[in-house]
Each structure stands twice: as C-alpha cells, then as structure tokens.
A tleap script that builds the chain and sets N, CA, C and O, in Angstrom:
source leaprc.protein.ff14SB
mol = sequence {
  NMET LYS THR ILE GLU GLU LYS ALA LYS GLU
  TYR ALA LYS PRO TYR ARG GLY PHE ASP PHE
  SER GLU ALA PRO ALA LEU ASP VAL GLU LYS
  ALA PHE ILE ALA GLY VAL GLU PHE GLY GLN
  ARG TRP ILE ASN ASP GLU LEU PRO LYS ASP
  LYS LYS LEU CYS LEU VAL LYS ILE GLN THR
  GLY ILE HIE GLU ASN ILE GLU VAL ALA PHE
  TYR THR LYS LYS THR ASN THR TRP SER VAL
  ILE ALA ASN CYS TYR LYS SER SER ASN VAL
  THR HIE TRP ARG PRO ILE GLU LEU CLYS
}
set mol.1.N position { 0.494 -1.037 0.045 }
set mol.1.CA position { 0.045 -0.191 -0.238 }
set mol.1.C position { 1.365 0.876 -0.099 }
set mol.1.O position { 2.491 0.692 0.364 }
set mol.2.N position { 0.611 2.285 -0.814 }
set mol.2.CA position { 1.470 3.436 -1.023 }
set mol.2.C position { 1.314 4.236 0.136 }
set mol.2.O position { 0.297 4.002 0.788 }
set mol.3.N position { 2.191 5.260 0.616 }
set mol.3.CA position { 1.533 6.107 1.844 }
set mol.3.C position { 0.841 7.408 1.163 }
set mol.3.O position { 0.848 7.511 -0.064 }
set mol.4.N position { 0.227 8.428 2.007 }
set mol.4.CA position { -0.321 9.281 1.431 }
set mol.4.C position { 0.517 10.048 0.765 }
set mol.4.O position { -0.078 10.355 -0.268 }
set mol.5.N position { 1.614 10.556 0.773 }
set mol.5.CA position { 2.821 11.435 0.544 }
set mol.5.C position { 2.754 10.764 -1.497 }
set mol.5.O position { 2.317 11.299 -2.516 }
set mol.6.N position { 3.223 9.827 -1.313 }
set mol.6.CA position { 3.477 8.576 -2.441 }
set mol.6.C position { 2.375 8.698 -3.272 }
set mol.6.O position { 2.557 8.764 -4.487 }
set mol.7.N position { 1.105 8.744 -2.737 }
set mol.7.CA position { -0.387 8.570 -3.804 }
set mol.7.C position { -0.465 10.576 -4.178 }
set mol.7.O position { -0.869 11.142 -5.193 }
set mol.8.N position { -0.002 11.062 -3.124 }
set mol.8.CA position { -0.378 13.129 -3.505 }
set mol.8.C position { 0.549 12.719 -4.715 }
set mol.8.O position { 0.050 12.400 -5.794 }
set mol.9.N position { 2.121 12.738 -4.472 }
set mol.9.CA position { 2.670 12.640 -5.802 }
set mol.9.C position { 2.574 12.372 -7.237 }
set mol.9.O position { 2.970 12.911 -8.270 }
set mol.10.N position { 1.624 10.912 -6.781 }
set mol.10.CA position { 1.243 10.162 -7.944 }
set mol.10.C position { 0.285 11.056 -8.702 }
set mol.10.O position { 0.419 11.447 -9.862 }
set mol.11.N position { -0.916 11.371 -7.682 }
set mol.11.CA position { -1.638 12.834 -8.146 }
set mol.11.C position { -1.619 13.892 -8.625 }
set mol.11.O position { -2.583 14.478 -9.117 }
set mol.12.N position { -0.422 14.304 -8.535 }
set mol.12.CA position { 0.108 15.459 -8.636 }
set mol.12.C position { 0.811 15.516 -10.509 }
set mol.12.O position { 0.790 16.319 -11.442 }
set mol.13.N position { 1.337 14.208 -10.250 }
set mol.13.CA position { 1.921 14.069 -11.819 }
set mol.13.C position { 1.680 14.716 -13.174 }
set mol.13.O position { 2.668 15.046 -13.829 }
set mol.14.N position { 0.484 14.925 -13.644 }
set mol.14.CA position { -0.467 16.030 -14.734 }
set mol.14.C position { 0.025 17.374 -14.473 }
set mol.14.O position { 0.195 18.185 -15.383 }
set mol.15.N position { 0.315 17.689 -12.932 }
set mol.15.CA position { 0.102 19.289 -13.227 }
set mol.15.C position { 2.322 19.716 -13.091 }
set mol.15.O position { 2.839 20.822 -12.932 }
set mol.16.N position { 3.023 18.359 -13.239 }
set mol.16.CA position { 4.281 19.173 -13.543 }
set mol.16.C position { 4.308 19.219 -14.723 }
set mol.16.O position { 3.942 18.234 -15.365 }
set mol.17.N position { 4.854 20.650 -15.509 }
set mol.17.CA position { 4.969 21.495 -16.662 }
set mol.17.C position { 6.496 20.951 -17.193 }
set mol.17.O position { 7.444 20.615 -16.484 }
set mol.18.N position { 6.436 20.972 -18.263 }
set mol.18.CA position { 7.845 21.086 -19.401 }
set mol.18.C position { 8.699 22.315 -19.194 }
set mol.18.O position { 9.792 22.462 -19.740 }
set mol.19.N position { 8.031 23.365 -18.212 }
set mol.19.CA position { 8.560 24.554 -17.976 }
set mol.19.C position { 9.846 24.363 -16.817 }
set mol.19.O position { 10.826 25.071 -16.584 }
set mol.20.N position { 9.409 23.191 -16.267 }
set mol.20.CA position { 10.391 22.555 -14.697 }
set mol.20.C position { 10.042 23.101 -13.885 }
set mol.20.O position { 10.500 22.856 -12.769 }
set mol.21.N position { 8.902 24.269 -14.099 }
set mol.21.CA position { 7.895 24.643 -12.405 }
set mol.21.C position { 7.313 23.335 -11.781 }
set mol.21.O position { 6.581 22.487 -12.292 }
set mol.22.N position { 7.973 23.434 -10.244 }
set mol.22.CA position { 6.985 22.128 -9.588 }
set mol.22.C position { 6.279 23.266 -8.900 }
set mol.22.O position { 5.914 22.816 -7.814 }
set mol.23.N position { 6.018 24.162 -8.978 }
set mol.23.CA position { 5.305 24.744 -7.837 }
set mol.23.C position { 3.477 24.649 -8.395 }
set mol.23.O position { 2.668 25.201 -7.651 }
set mol.24.N position { 3.068 24.114 -9.376 }
set mol.24.CA position { 1.451 23.830 -9.157 }
set mol.24.C position { 1.458 22.797 -8.710 }
set mol.24.O position { 0.570 22.498 -7.912 }
set mol.25.N position { 2.648 21.699 -9.123 }
set mol.25.CA position { 2.434 20.346 -8.854 }
set mol.25.C position { 2.399 19.965 -7.040 }
set mol.25.O position { 1.647 19.175 -6.470 }
set mol.26.N position { 3.349 20.722 -6.518 }
set mol.26.CA position { 3.860 21.168 -5.064 }
set mol.26.C position { 2.489 21.509 -4.153 }
set mol.26.O position { 2.323 21.092 -3.007 }
set mol.27.N position { 1.459 22.423 -4.958 }
set mol.27.CA position { 0.459 23.458 -4.306 }
set mol.27.C position { -0.466 21.898 -4.547 }
set mol.27.O position { -1.419 21.632 -3.814 }
set mol.28.N position { 0.048 20.832 -5.826 }
set mol.28.CA position { -1.854 19.681 -5.489 }
set mol.28.C position { -1.515 18.907 -4.639 }
set mol.28.O position { -2.403 18.348 -3.997 }
set mol.29.N position { -0.299 18.656 -4.391 }
set mol.29.CA position { 0.326 17.088 -3.743 }
set mol.29.C position { -0.402 17.778 -2.059 }
set mol.29.O position { -1.169 17.169 -1.313 }
set mol.30.N position { 0.220 19.337 -1.839 }
set mol.30.CA position { -0.573 19.856 -0.348 }
set mol.30.C position { -1.600 19.657 -0.330 }
set mol.30.O position { -2.039 18.977 0.597 }
set mol.31.N position { -2.583 20.214 -1.467 }
set mol.31.CA position { -4.071 19.624 -1.513 }
set mol.31.C position { -4.660 18.984 -1.123 }
set mol.31.O position { -5.515 19.086 -0.244 }
set mol.32.N position { -4.179 17.852 -1.942 }
set mol.32.CA position { -4.264 16.609 -2.009 }
set mol.32.C position { -3.616 15.737 -0.717 }
set mol.32.O position { -3.737 14.516 -0.813 }
set mol.33.N position { -2.955 16.248 0.454 }
set mol.33.CA position { -2.687 15.698 1.469 }
set mol.33.C position { -3.519 16.284 2.794 }
set mol.33.O position { -3.623 15.759 3.902 }
set mol.34.N position { -4.018 17.412 2.366 }
set mol.34.CA position { -5.102 18.733 3.679 }
set mol.34.C position { -6.133 17.619 3.310 }
set mol.34.O position { -6.484 17.002 4.315 }
set mol.35.N position { -6.709 17.193 2.171 }
set mol.35.CA position { -8.167 16.314 1.955 }
set mol.35.C position { -7.897 15.199 2.733 }
set mol.35.O position { -8.686 15.225 3.677 }
set mol.36.N position { -7.154 14.211 2.803 }
set mol.36.CA position { -6.641 13.313 3.479 }
set mol.36.C position { -6.923 13.641 4.691 }
set mol.36.O position { -7.986 13.288 5.201 }
set mol.37.N position { -5.709 14.617 5.566 }
set mol.37.CA position { -6.197 15.003 6.612 }
set mol.37.C position { -7.229 15.312 7.209 }
set mol.37.O position { -7.382 15.185 8.423 }
set mol.38.N position { -8.235 15.851 6.255 }
set mol.38.CA position { -9.532 16.180 7.144 }
set mol.38.C position { -10.567 15.170 6.923 }
set mol.38.O position { -11.677 15.176 7.454 }
set mol.39.N position { -10.095 14.255 6.054 }
set mol.39.CA position { -11.397 12.915 6.082 }
set mol.39.C position { -10.902 12.455 6.960 }
set mol.39.O position { -11.941 12.367 7.614 }
set mol.40.N position { -9.674 11.778 8.040 }
set mol.40.CA position { -9.496 11.454 9.105 }
set mol.40.C position { -9.424 11.839 10.305 }
set mol.40.O position { -8.744 11.264 11.155 }
set mol.41.N position { -10.584 13.538 10.640 }
set mol.41.CA position { -10.145 13.961 11.685 }
set mol.41.C position { -11.288 13.385 12.168 }
set mol.41.O position { -12.220 13.006 11.458 }
set mol.42.N position { -11.217 13.281 13.838 }
set mol.42.CA position { -11.875 13.473 14.622 }
set mol.42.C position { -12.569 14.254 15.371 }
set mol.42.O position { -11.999 14.993 16.173 }
set mol.43.N position { -14.069 14.228 15.233 }
set mol.43.CA position { -15.389 15.122 15.750 }
set mol.43.C position { -15.295 14.955 17.375 }
set mol.43.O position { -15.365 13.885 17.981 }
set mol.44.N position { -15.151 16.020 17.840 }
set mol.44.CA position { -16.055 16.290 19.551 }
set mol.44.C position { -16.734 17.257 19.819 }
set mol.44.O position { -17.356 17.409 20.870 }
set mol.45.N position { -16.698 17.852 19.096 }
set mol.45.CA position { -17.424 19.291 19.273 }
set mol.45.C position { -18.967 19.789 18.650 }
set mol.45.O position { -19.335 20.935 18.391 }
set mol.46.N position { -19.708 18.508 18.512 }
set mol.46.CA position { -20.953 18.198 17.880 }
set mol.46.C position { -21.387 16.866 17.742 }
set mol.46.O position { -20.586 15.932 17.783 }
set mol.47.N position { -22.554 16.715 17.586 }
set mol.47.CA position { -23.048 14.999 17.281 }
set mol.47.C position { -23.234 14.387 15.971 }
set mol.47.O position { -23.452 15.281 15.154 }
set mol.48.N position { -23.239 13.333 15.482 }
set mol.48.CA position { -23.683 13.435 14.127 }
set mol.48.C position { -25.380 13.167 13.859 }
set mol.48.O position { -26.150 12.986 14.803 }
set mol.49.N position { -25.638 13.170 13.021 }
set mol.49.CA position { -27.085 12.753 12.453 }
set mol.49.C position { -27.387 11.622 13.045 }
set mol.49.O position { -26.517 10.784 13.283 }
set mol.50.N position { -28.809 11.432 13.396 }
set mol.50.CA position { -29.491 10.572 13.752 }
set mol.50.C position { -29.284 9.054 12.916 }
set mol.50.O position { -29.580 8.980 11.724 }
set mol.51.N position { -28.771 7.918 13.641 }
set mol.51.CA position { -28.003 6.412 12.796 }
set mol.51.C position { -27.531 6.411 12.151 }
set mol.51.O position { -27.646 5.542 11.286 }
set mol.52.N position { -26.323 7.729 12.061 }
set mol.52.CA position { -25.209 7.566 10.938 }
set mol.52.C position { -24.138 6.877 11.760 }
set mol.52.O position { -23.589 7.249 12.797 }
set mol.53.N position { -23.997 5.895 11.114 }
set mol.53.CA position { -22.542 4.651 11.050 }
set mol.53.C position { -21.113 5.503 11.177 }
set mol.53.O position { -20.654 6.195 10.268 }
set mol.54.N position { -20.533 5.324 12.424 }
set mol.54.CA position { -19.541 5.551 12.888 }
set mol.54.C position { -17.919 5.023 13.566 }
set mol.54.O position { -17.716 3.929 14.093 }
set mol.55.N position { -17.267 5.728 13.445 }
set mol.55.CA position { -15.927 5.196 14.322 }
set mol.55.C position { -16.088 6.087 15.416 }
set mol.55.O position { -16.223 7.304 15.288 }
set mol.56.N position { -16.073 5.439 16.552 }
set mol.56.CA position { -16.054 6.103 17.883 }
set mol.56.C position { -14.848 5.765 18.772 }
set mol.56.O position { -14.596 4.585 19.014 }
set mol.57.N position { -13.932 6.972 19.374 }
set mol.57.CA position { -13.060 6.486 20.734 }
set mol.57.C position { -13.884 6.507 21.956 }
set mol.57.O position { -14.798 7.330 21.995 }
set mol.58.N position { -13.752 5.963 22.651 }
set mol.58.CA position { -14.737 5.215 23.875 }
set mol.58.C position { -13.803 5.591 24.963 }
set mol.58.O position { -12.624 5.264 24.823 }
set mol.59.N position { -14.248 6.373 26.259 }
set mol.59.CA position { -13.188 6.482 27.197 }
set mol.59.C position { -13.550 5.195 28.229 }
set mol.59.O position { -14.611 5.418 28.812 }
set mol.60.N position { -12.986 4.010 28.572 }
set mol.60.CA position { -13.315 3.218 29.429 }
set mol.60.C position { -11.969 3.517 30.522 }
set mol.60.O position { -10.795 3.595 30.159 }
set mol.61.N position { -12.357 3.628 31.621 }
set mol.61.CA position { -11.190 4.038 32.739 }
set mol.61.C position { -9.766 4.615 32.554 }
set mol.61.O position { -9.711 5.773 32.970 }
set mol.62.N position { -8.888 4.265 32.178 }
set mol.62.CA position { -7.524 4.835 31.707 }
set mol.62.C position { -7.206 4.133 30.406 }
set mol.62.O position { -6.158 4.467 29.853 }
set mol.63.N position { -7.968 3.200 29.834 }
set mol.63.CA position { -8.172 3.237 28.239 }
set mol.63.C position { -9.123 3.734 27.384 }
set mol.63.O position { -10.237 4.107 27.751 }
set mol.64.N position { -8.714 3.752 26.241 }
set mol.64.CA position { -9.665 4.201 25.024 }
set mol.64.C position { -9.163 3.349 23.790 }
set mol.64.O position { -8.154 3.013 23.170 }
set mol.65.N position { -11.087 3.175 23.873 }
set mol.65.CA position { -10.948 1.869 22.482 }
set mol.65.C position { -11.547 2.704 21.273 }
set mol.65.O position { -11.903 3.878 21.167 }
set mol.66.N position { -11.522 1.907 20.631 }
set mol.66.CA position { -12.358 2.245 19.267 }
set mol.66.C position { -12.977 1.288 18.495 }
set mol.66.O position { -12.504 0.198 18.173 }
set mol.67.N position { -14.621 1.980 18.063 }
set mol.67.CA position { -15.258 1.136 17.933 }
set mol.67.C position { -16.149 1.408 17.022 }
set mol.67.O position { -16.221 2.602 16.734 }
set mol.68.N position { -17.176 0.376 16.219 }
set mol.68.CA position { -17.978 1.526 15.152 }
set mol.68.C position { -19.542 1.239 16.089 }
set mol.68.O position { -19.716 0.309 16.876 }
set mol.69.N position { -20.522 2.282 15.746 }
set mol.69.CA position { -21.254 2.443 16.788 }
set mol.69.C position { -22.354 3.561 15.432 }
set mol.69.O position { -22.058 4.008 14.323 }
set mol.70.N position { -23.360 3.617 16.095 }
set mol.70.CA position { -24.222 4.464 15.816 }
set mol.70.C position { -24.804 5.475 16.544 }
set mol.70.O position { -25.069 5.023 17.658 }
set mol.71.N position { -25.128 6.626 16.446 }
set mol.71.CA position { -25.981 7.726 17.442 }
set mol.71.C position { -27.328 7.849 17.542 }
set mol.71.O position { -27.927 8.171 16.515 }
set mol.72.N position { -27.887 7.685 18.446 }
set mol.72.CA position { -29.574 7.777 18.376 }
set mol.72.C position { -30.070 9.347 18.968 }
set mol.72.O position { -29.912 9.604 20.162 }
set mol.73.N position { -30.390 9.880 18.472 }
set mol.73.CA position { -30.689 10.926 18.624 }
set mol.73.C position { -31.809 11.320 19.888 }
set mol.73.O position { -31.910 12.254 20.684 }
set mol.74.N position { -32.560 10.105 19.612 }
set mol.74.CA position { -33.437 10.289 20.616 }
set mol.74.C position { -33.268 10.169 22.200 }
set mol.74.O position { -33.398 10.993 23.105 }
set mol.75.N position { -32.818 8.387 22.168 }
set mol.75.CA position { -31.867 8.977 23.403 }
set mol.75.C position { -30.621 8.864 23.835 }
set mol.75.O position { -30.208 8.366 24.883 }
set mol.76.N position { -30.030 9.379 22.927 }
set mol.76.CA position { -29.400 10.126 23.449 }
set mol.76.C position { -27.592 9.437 23.846 }
set mol.76.O position { -26.631 9.734 24.556 }
set mol.77.N position { -27.964 8.469 22.930 }
set mol.77.CA position { -26.931 7.250 23.188 }
set mol.77.C position { -26.472 6.842 21.436 }
set mol.77.O position { -26.914 7.122 20.322 }
set mol.78.N position { -25.199 5.931 22.067 }
set mol.78.CA position { -24.526 5.357 21.242 }
set mol.78.C position { -24.803 4.086 21.213 }
set mol.78.O position { -25.047 3.510 22.273 }
set mol.79.N position { -24.820 3.381 19.964 }
set mol.79.CA position { -24.777 1.323 20.029 }
set mol.79.C position { -23.525 0.986 19.590 }
set mol.79.O position { -22.968 1.445 18.593 }
set mol.80.N position { -23.128 0.234 20.300 }
set mol.80.CA position { -21.973 -0.580 19.387 }
set mol.80.C position { -22.263 -1.698 20.248 }
set mol.80.O position { -22.563 -1.863 21.430 }
set mol.81.N position { -21.957 -2.791 18.674 }
set mol.81.CA position { -22.603 -3.916 18.634 }
set mol.81.C position { -23.519 -4.295 19.276 }
set mol.81.O position { -24.498 -3.902 18.641 }
set mol.82.N position { -23.891 -4.856 20.211 }
set mol.82.CA position { -24.329 -5.140 21.425 }
set mol.82.C position { -24.729 -4.451 22.723 }
set mol.82.O position { -25.705 -4.784 23.396 }
set mol.83.N position { -23.734 -3.278 23.069 }
set mol.83.CA position { -23.722 -2.746 23.890 }
set mol.83.C position { -24.229 -0.965 23.417 }
set mol.83.O position { -24.070 -0.469 22.301 }
set mol.84.N position { -24.865 -0.267 24.661 }
set mol.84.CA position { -24.717 0.722 24.607 }
set mol.84.C position { -24.373 1.857 25.341 }
set mol.84.O position { -25.264 2.315 26.056 }
set mol.85.N position { -23.283 2.423 25.333 }
set mol.85.CA position { -22.594 3.766 26.116 }
set mol.85.C position { -23.025 4.836 26.219 }
set mol.85.O position { -23.159 5.480 25.179 }
set mol.86.N position { -23.315 5.294 27.185 }
set mol.86.CA position { -23.848 6.442 27.337 }
set mol.86.C position { -23.306 8.214 26.820 }
set mol.86.O position { -22.460 8.762 27.527 }
set mol.87.N position { -23.745 8.800 25.858 }
set mol.87.CA position { -23.106 9.634 25.622 }
set mol.87.C position { -21.197 10.569 25.958 }
set mol.87.O position { -20.323 11.074 25.254 }
set mol.88.N position { -21.426 10.325 27.400 }
set mol.88.CA position { -20.384 10.945 28.192 }
set mol.88.C position { -19.397 9.816 27.823 }
set mol.88.O position { -18.273 10.258 27.586 }
set mol.89.N position { -19.533 8.290 27.696 }
set mol.89.CA position { -18.272 7.807 27.579 }
set mol.89.C position { -17.456 7.935 25.735 }
set mol.89.O position { -16.350 7.441 25.518 }
set mol.90.N position { -18.107 8.520 24.851 }
set mol.90.CA position { -17.903 8.702 23.590 }
set mol.90.C position { -17.007 10.084 23.769 }
set mol.90.O position { -17.450 11.195 24.062 }
set mol.91.N position { -15.818 9.770 23.549 }
set mol.91.CA position { -15.415 11.209 23.405 }
set mol.91.C position { -14.840 12.063 21.859 }
set mol.91.O position { -14.329 13.177 21.742 }
set mol.92.N position { -15.170 11.027 20.816 }
set mol.92.CA position { -14.933 11.315 19.511 }
set mol.92.C position { -15.344 10.889 18.949 }
set mol.92.O position { -15.916 9.915 19.438 }
set mol.93.N position { -15.505 11.040 17.672 }
set mol.93.CA position { -16.553 10.317 16.632 }
set mol.93.C position { -15.461 10.734 15.048 }
set mol.93.O position { -14.692 11.675 14.852 }
set mol.94.N position { -15.871 9.516 14.132 }
set mol.94.CA position { -16.259 10.437 13.047 }
set mol.94.C position { -16.616 9.539 11.895 }
set mol.94.O position { -16.458 8.319 11.837 }
set mol.95.N position { -17.136 10.361 10.969 }
set mol.95.CA position { -18.265 8.881 9.766 }
set mol.95.C position { -17.501 8.170 8.946 }
set mol.95.O position { -16.470 8.372 8.304 }
set mol.96.N position { -18.446 7.050 9.160 }
set mol.96.CA position { -17.871 6.087 8.236 }
set mol.96.C position { -18.645 6.236 6.516 }
set mol.96.O position { -19.823 5.894 6.412 }
set mol.97.N position { -18.075 6.626 5.570 }
set mol.97.CA position { -18.542 6.516 4.203 }
set mol.97.C position { -18.577 5.206 3.736 }
set mol.97.O position { -17.547 4.553 3.569 }
set mol.98.N position { -20.363 4.524 3.380 }
set mol.98.CA position { -20.121 3.926 2.917 }
set mol.98.C position { -20.784 4.017 1.085 }
set mol.98.O position { -21.858 4.524 0.762 }
set mol.99.N position { -19.829 3.406 0.195 }
set mol.99.CA position { -20.594 3.906 -0.823 }
set mol.99.C position { -19.942 2.565 -1.720 }
set mol.99.O position { -20.266 2.392 -2.894 }
savepdb mol mol.pdb
quit
C-alpha cells in the first residue's frame, strides 16, 4: 500500500510542466494531503445525525477503545454492537462513508 505522500505525488504528476516549474504540482500535493487529513479528523464538538454509522473513541477508565457505532438522537445514546454507552463515554467520532 502506498503512503499518503506517494499517492499525492502520483496524483500531482500531470501538473508537472515542461517549464520545470514544480509550484503547481507541489500545490496539488499539499491540497491532496490536506484533504486526506480532513477526512481522517476526529470530531468532538458536535453530534452526528441520527443513525449515522461512525467510528467512535470510547473512554473506559484509563483505556481508550475505538469501536463502530451509531448515534440515536432520541435517546442520546451510542449503540456499539450489543452494548449501549452513554454519550459521556464517547469522546470523539468520525463518519464511516459507505459507497
């Protein structure tokens, strides 16, 4: 599997010109990496829409687990497989995009 930086260089390859100017390609690489970082960010200042599938960080004592869950707005709970955690135990979340 290629690193994000390798994929960014590959994606920016068509922007490398014959005038030996690297500026457009470097801008494309930076934008590609910024997009990946944005997509991988953890959210902690808002809750997801109802029944949205997410990855969640759950604080349990001194440990932090990452689980797949969905949030139910009506009951203000996160459902993780067969367990329910109160929203105070979920510290961060990020959406899982299924396409």
